[in-house]
Every structure is written in C-alpha cells, then in structure tokens.
C-alpha positions in Angstrom: 16.5 2.1 17.8 19.4 4.1 15.5 20.8 0.7 15.5 17.3 -0.8 13.6 17.4 2.6 11.0 20.9 2.1 10.6 20.5 -1.3 9.5 17.3 -1.1 7.2 18.9 2.0 5.6 21.8 0.1 4.8 20.3 -2.8 3.4 18.1 -0.6 0.9 20.5 1.0 0.1 22.8 -2.1 -0.5 19.7 -3.7 -2.5 18.9 -0.7 -4.8 15.9 0.6 -3.3 15.4 4.4 -2.8 13.8 4.1 0.5 14.1 1.7 3.6 10.2 1.8 3.4 10.5 -1.4 1.0 10.8 -3.8 4.1 7.6 -2.7 5.0 5.8 -4.5 2.2 8.5 -7.0 2.0 8.1 -8.9 5.3 4.2 -8.5 4.7 4.5 -10.2 1.3 6.7 -12.8 2.7 4.4 -13.8 5.6 1.3 -13.6 3.1 2.1 -14.0 -0.3 -0.5 -11.5 -1.6 1.6 -10.3 -4.2 1.8 -13.2 -7.4 3.5 -13.4 -10.6 1.6 -11.9 -13.4 -0.6 -9.0 -11.1 -1.5 -5.7 -12.0 -0.3 -3.6 -9.1 -1.5 0.3 -8.2 0.7 1.8 -5.9 -0.8 5.0 -4.5 1.6 7.4 -2.8 4.4 5.5 -4.6 7.6 8.0 -4.6 10.3 7.8 -3.9 9.4 3.9 -5.3 10.6 1.5 -3.7 7.2 -0.2 -3.5 6.6 0.1 -7.0 10.2 -1.4 -7.5 9.8 -4.4 -5.0 6.1 -5.2 -6.6 7.7 -5.0 -10.1 10.2 -7.7 -9.3 7.3 -9.8 -7.7 4.9 -9.7 -10.4 7.6 -10.0 -13.1 7.7 -9.3 -16.6 3.9 -10.7 -17.5 2.7 -8.0 -14.7 2.3 -3.6 -14.5 3.0 -1.9 -11.7 1.2 1.7 -12.0 2.9 4.1 -9.0 0.7 7.5 -8.5 2.0 10.4 -6.5 1.9 14.3 -6.1 5.5 14.4 -6.4 7.3 13.8 -9.7 10.3 11.3 -9.4 12.8 9.4 -11.1 11.0 7.4 -13.8 13.2 3.8 -13.0 12.7 0.9 -15.4 14.1 -2.1 -13.8 15.6 -5.2 -15.5 13.6 -8.6 -15.4 10.2 -7.1 -13.9 7.2 -5.9 -15.0 6.6 -2.3 -16.8 6.6 0.5 -14.1 4.1 3.4 -15.4 4.6 6.7 -13.2 1.6 8.9 -12.7 1.4 12.5 -11.2 -1.6 12.7 -9.9 -3.7 13.4 -6.9 -5.6 10.3 -5.8 -8.4 13.0 -4.3 -8.9 14.3 -8.1 -12.4 13.3 -9.2 -10.7 12.1 -12.4 -8.4 9.5 -11.0 -10.6 6.7 -11.5 -11.1 7.3 -15.3 -7.4 7.9 -15.7 -6.4 4.9 -13.9 -8.5 3.0 -16.2 -7.1 4.3 -19.2 -4.3 1.9 -17.9 -5.5 -0.7 -16.7 -9.4 -1.6 -16.2 -8.7 -3.0 -13.0 -5.9 -4.3 -10.3 -5.2 -7.4 -8.3 -3.7 -5.7 -6.0 -3.8 -1.7 -4.6 -0.8 -0.5 -2.1 -0.8 2.4 0.0 2.0 3.9 2.0 0.9 7.5 1.9 1.4 9.2 5.1 -0.1 13.0 5.9 2.6 15.9 6.3 2.7 15.2 10.1 1.6 18.7 12.3 2.7 17.8 15.5 -0.9 17.3 16.7 -1.4 13.2 17.2 -5.1 13.8 16.8 -4.9 16.0 13.8 -2.3 13.4 12.2 -4.0 10.4 12.8 -7.3 12.0 11.6 -5.5 13.1 8.2 -4.1 9.6 7.8 -7.7 7.8 8.2 -9.2 10.3 5.8 -6.5 9.3 3.1 -7.1 5.4 4.3 -10.5 5.8 3.6 -10.1 7.5 0.2 -7.8 4.6 -0.8 -10.6 1.6 0.2 -13.2 4.2 -1.8 -10.7 3.8 -4.7 -10.4 0.4 -4.4 -14.3 -0.3 -4.5 -14.2 1.1 -8.3 -10.8 -0.2 -9.3 -10.1 -3.6 -7.3 -10.5 -6.6 -9.1 -12.9 -9.6 -7.5 -10.5 -11.3 -5.3 -8.1 -8.8 -5.4 -5.8 -7.4 -2.3 -5.3 -4.5 -0.8 -2.5 -3.4 1.8 -2.9 0.2 3.1 -0.9 2.0 5.8 -3.0 3.8 8.8 -1.9 5.7 11.8 -3.5 4.1 15.1 -5.6 6.4 17.0 -9.5 7.1 17.5 -11.6 5.9 14.6 -8.8 3.0 13.7 -11.3 0.0 14.5 -14.1 1.8 12.5 -11.8 1.9 9.7 -11.1 -1.8 9.9 -14.6 -2.5 10.2 -15.0 -0.8 7.1 -12.4 -2.8 5.4 -14.0 -6.0 6.8 -17.4 -5.5 4.9 -15.4 -5.7 1.7 -12.9 -8.4 2.2 -13.0 -12.1 3.1 -9.9 -11.7 5.2 -8.5 -8.8 7.1 -5.0 -8.5 8.7 -3.7 -5.8 11.2 0.5 -5.8 10.4 3.0 -3.8 12.3 6.1 -4.7 10.1 9.5 -5.3 12.3 10.9 -2.4 10.2 8.3 0.3 11.5 10.1 2.7 13.7 9.3 1.5 17.4 7.8 5.2 18.1 5.7 5.1 15.0 2.1 5.0 15.3 1.5 3.3 12.1 0.2 -0.1 10.9 -0.9 -1.5 8.0 -4.3 -3.1 7.0 -3.9 -6.1 4.6 -7.7 -7.1 3.1 -7.4 -10.1 1.1 -10.1 -11.8 -1.5 -12.2 -8.7 -2.4 -15.7 -8.9 -2.5 -17.5 -6.2 -4.1 -20.6 -5.1 -1.5 -20.1 -8.1 0.3 -21.5 -6.9 3.5 -19.1 -8.6 6.4 -15.9 -10.0 6.7 -15.0 -13.6 7.8 -11.8 -13.3 9.4 -9.8 -10.3 11.4 -6.6 -11.2 13.2 -3.5 -9.0 14.4 -0.3 -10.1 13.8 3.0 -8.7 14.8 5.7 -10.8 12.8 
C-alpha cells in the first residue's frame, strides 16, 4: 500500500503535478476520452490544481479551464495548454452560476474531486460527500452544454445508488469508476456521466468498471 502511494506521489512530482490525485482523472480520461481538444472545462474544488493543469494540457490552447475552490492557490500558467482561470469562490453560493457564466456561458466538461473535511464518522462523511456531489449535479444542470460530460467524486454508502440514479436521468451513459490510483482503503468512487441531455428523464446505460 505504501509502495503504491509512493509510486503515484513520485510520479506526480516527476511530471510536475502538485498532487497524486491527477491520476484519478488521467486513468478515466485514457479509458473514456471525455475531455477533447478545444473543450471548455469547469473544475470544481480544483486546489492544489493538478486536475486543472491536466485538463488544460488535454484540451489545448484552443480550450479553456476554469478552476473553482474555497482556497486561494498558486495561479499556475501552463505552456502549450489552455488558459486556466482560477476563481476563489464557494460552490454553494447563490451567485456561483452567474459568476461562472460571465466567464463562459456553458462548459463541455465539469470535473469535481471535492471531498468533505472528514469527521471520523463514516456515515456523516458519506452524507456530506453526497451533498457536495448533489450540488455539483445541480450546477451541471445550469452550466453543462448539451451532450457535455460530468466526472464527479462521491463516497460509497447509504443513498449512493439514489445519487447514481439521479445522474442517469440527465446523461445517456453513466459509468461508475474506481481508479487504481485511489487508496485501497478509500470509499471514493467517481461517477462519469456522458452526453448530457437536459431534463432527459432516464439514462440508457449504467456500467461498473474497475479499470
């Protein structure tokens, strides 16, 4: 286990990413290719910035990445990559949609690696994680472009299936993805919704992958 952590930590450092969490996005991207050249990307809970940097490299100079976080971080600029707009803001705030739409009317991809501050109580942590994920899905309803994609972290537990079902109502395809780079003891999984259709009503495909 420590060997795995050391591997991803060293890999991130070598590849100039601030955190090992970047590989939770990279693994899914390599498998499902939901980030495309020229895309506009919204990264919620972006600090310390690894996902925003990775997305900026994938979508390229013709794309745009907007990273939102409660914490002010280093405003990094990456060569041969999309512009990254760093926004210090609360995703729970009432004005967040309007603030983001001043930057881009909508986004082709919304990413979220947000996790609650853990309390030590598994049930409480899981419910807080779900509340964050539900907020991300709510924002996607307003900010995601038609046929856009959503990749969001959530802790497995009570009401997890209900959340997945709610994602299926708005996306043609839904995948449940557990990255190899996630720590083995972690209950985090990622929900990937592809091809957003507003008010669609019911999803078409739901598959679990551990790739």
